[in-house]
N, C-alpha and C positions, 0 to 999 in steps of 0.2 A: 538697876541703879537709879533712886529720885530728883528731879530738876532740884536745885536747891540753889540760894541767894550768887551773885557774884563776891568774889573772896572781898575781902574787908579792906577798907583804904589802909589800917595800921600794920598791917601783916603785907600789905606791897610796898607799901612807901618801903620800908626795912631790901626790902628786894631788890626795889629801886632803886636806890644808893651803893646798894653793895656792886651790881651790875650799870648801876650807870645809865638808866634806859631811861624810858619816858613815858607818862603813864596817862591814862582815862578815866575819870571818876565818874559816875552819877550822882544823883540825890534826888528824890521824887518830893514833888511841890502837886501843890491841888490846882483849880482853877484862882488863879489871882481876880482878889476883887477889883483892883487897877495897876498904870503902868506901878508907879510909888510902890504902890505893894509887891510888886514882882524884883523890883530894882533892889527893894531892902531884902530880900530872901537872897538875890545872886550872893548881895555883897556880906551879908551872913554867913552864907556856907563857904566863898571865901578866906573869910577873917576864921573859919572853923579852922578851916588846913592850915592856913597860916598859922595858926597855934598850935596846932598839933605837929606838924614840923619841927616848927622854934623849940617847942616842952622837951623836944625830943632827940633833936644835932644840936642844939645851941652852942651846946658845952664843945661840938666840934670845928665850930667856924661855922657851920652852913646858914650863909642868910636867906631870907626866904623875903619875895614879893608878890604881890600881885598886878600882871600886866592889864591896866583896864582896857589903854585902847595900841591896838597894833602899829609899832611907827612905820613911816616910811623906807627910810634905811636900816641894817640890821642896828642891833645893837653894840653896845661899846665894847672891846678887849682895852684885856690889862697889857703891855710892852713888856710884864716881866710874866719870858715862858717859863718862869722856874714858879707860880702862883700855883697851888694848892687848895683855896677854894674852892667852894662849890656854892653856887647860887641855883634855888629849888623859884621857878615862877610858873606863879597860876596862871594860866588864862580861861575865865570864867565868858561863859556859854561862847566854845570855841564851836559849836554847828551853826551858829550863827551867822560865824563870818562872811566878808565875803570872798570871790574866788583872785580877788588881788590879795587881801590878808591874807589869806591862807598861803601864798605866795610865798610873799615876804615873811608868816612863821615857818613853811618850809625850810626856806634859806637858814635862816636861825637854827632849825633843829641840827640843817646839818652841819656848819661850822660847830657846834657846842660843843661837840667831842672834843673838837684840837685850839676850842680856843681857850684862851685862859680869863675869866676862870669859865669850868664847867659847867654849864647850863641845864639843867634837868626841868621838862617841860610837863605841864599837868595840867591837862584840858578837864576840864567843867561841862558837864551836861544836864543843864534839868532835864527831866522825866515826867510830865504834867500823867497819875495816874487815872485823873476822871476822863481825860482824852481817851483812855483804850475803848470802852462798852461803844464812844463815840463815830469809833471806824467801823462798826458792826457793818455789815453791805458794800461796802466799799474793797474788798480782796489786795486790789494790788496797796492801795494804804496800809492794809492791815497788816502786807507782809512783808510791805518795804522798814528797811533798816530806821532801830532808833535814834541812828546815828548817822546826819544827814550831810558831813563834809565829806569830799570829796576824795577818791579812794587812792591818791598819791600822798596827801596829808595823814590818815588814818591810819595806814600800813606804817605809818612814822612811829606812834604808839604801842607802845610793848605790847599792854594786854588792860582790860578792864577791872575797875574799882566800885566796890557801891560805898555808900554814906556808913560811917560805924554806926553801932548802936551807941544808947542814951546806955548802958552801962560802961560802956569804953571811953562813950566822952567826958565822963563824970568821976572815972575812977582815976587813982595816981597812974602815968604814966614813966612808963620806966626807961634810964634814957638808955641807948642803947648802944652797946661795949659790944669787946671784940669778943666776946664769950658767948655773946647773945644771936653771931654770925659765927660761929662756931669756930672759936678762941684764936688760936693761932694760924689754925688750917684758915685758907682761899676758896670758893668755891671752884678758882678750875684748879685745883689739887684733885678734886671729887672724880674717881674712874668712868670713862664710858667706855665701858666695850663695843669693839664694831658693830652687831649684833641689835646691841640699840640704835644705833645709828639706821640700819634696817626697818629696824622695827617703827620709829617716824616717820620713815619715807614712806614707808607702806601706807601706811596715816594718814602721809599727804595726798598722796594717789587713791587713797577711796575715799576724802573727803571731795576731792575734783571732779569725782566722777559721780559725787550722790544726786538722786532724785531729783532732792531736794536744792538745789545749787543750781545759778546763772554757770551753766557751763561752757559759755562766750569768756567770763573771766575766772575763768582759774575756776570757780568755786569759790576767787577770794584769796587764797591758799599762793601766797606768792613766794620768790626763788629763798629769800631770810628766813623763810618759817622755820628752816632744820634747826640753823643756830641759834633762834632765837629762843625753840623750845627747848632744845639742848643745856642752853642757861640756865633756864626756866626752871628744871629737871633736876641741878647738880643741885641749886638753892634748895628745893625744896628738899634734897636727897638729905642737903648739912644740916637745913635749917628747923625743918620739922620732924624728921625720921635720924637724927644724929647720923648719920651712917656718907663713908664715904668712897661709896660705889651706889651708880644709880640702878635702879631696877623699871623692869616695867609699868609696875604701880604707880611708880615716880612721876613716871614718860604720860600715867594716861593720866592722871591728875593738873601735869602743869597743859597739857590738853583742852583738858575744861577750862581753864584759867584762861587759855592763850587762845586758839583759834576762833569763840563763839563772837569776838572782836571784829575780827577780821571777813569772818564768812561773808557770802552775798549770796541769799536769799532769790529762787525765781520770784516773780511775779503776779503770772499767768498763762498761759496757755502757749499766749505763741514765741513763749523762751525754753519750751521745754521742748528737747529735739525728739524725743518720741512722737511727736506730733508728724515728723518728717517720714516716722517708718510705719504710720498707719493707725495711731493713736486721735481720737474722736477727741476734738478739740474741746467740747460740749463736756465733756465725761474729768476731759483732762481741769476742767473749771472748775469741775463741781468738788473733786476732791480736795483742788486744792481752795476752793470756799469753804470745806470742814474744815481743815487744815487749821484756816488762816480764825474758827470761830473756837478753834480749843485752846488756839493763842493766845487772844486778846481775854482768853477766861481764865489761863492759867497764869500771865505773867504778871497780873498783878497780884494775886494771890499766891503766886510764891515769891515777888518782888525781885523779879529777876526780869529786865527788859529786853534782854537777848537769851529769852524763855526756849525759843525756835533751834536757835543756829546751837544752844547746848542741845538740845537734842538730835539735832544732826550726828553732833560731835559723837555725842554716847552714844549713836545707833554704831555708828564706825567703828568704835574702839569693840562695841560690844559682837563685830564682824573678823577684825582684825586676829590674829590669831599671836598673840604677845611671844618672843622668844623664848625657851625653859630656859 
């Protein structure tokens, strides 16, 4: 199974709006000539996202704005609890927020599901492709995640998307109607057999024990992953395959979309549990160096900043036997 790009933002946006989840957004940049040009690129990308959201959902009363600075307190809410509006809030450079700002953002995300209006957050991450080759020789830096936010913030986002291609940007976007997300059928009406639940749990267990993940953090596979993958599988079954039931193929695609954002890759031989049982640290370090070199070369080639994490997910999917 070849590793491709992260799912495109426009497809992910429709799923985000249906499930009322938060989304991470990667976009590629070159080495900026100056801080001014870097800031201009950030503003351009934020304006691009806002334009896409408004073109798709303006007729449905969805508002969108860019939150340039994280406030000290949470955002104001409406006293009208019957208010049904949705706000999409774009957070530029979410990976560069301070710990205090990340803490405030997490509180805002927690209250977003019960507050009025409902707020959905899109965290933007710039990915400098020219820096990938410069990491060669530094195993820890090369294997580190391109998402530098704290774990407790990262896991608040559903999954990661990638910038749309030029054809999608300049072609007319059709408005999202009830027919495009399954007509009168909601994703919650899509049937999920108990065997599918067990299949996802098996995948989660194998990911937590994979050779390349940080087992001290459970591989980054948190407890709400089951529910998140189930919702994504239901949406994929309904919107992409026009099915009213979830199959293992839908789950596989959902896992490839969902888990790369959350997986924690080990970054050195000291993090490898096998060293405690006799593995030679220098051999483990040599293996990790080879993996790091492959990651640096393939990440840019596939235009996937989460290339190695995606490879780990695909390896587990090849090992876990799906239900018949």
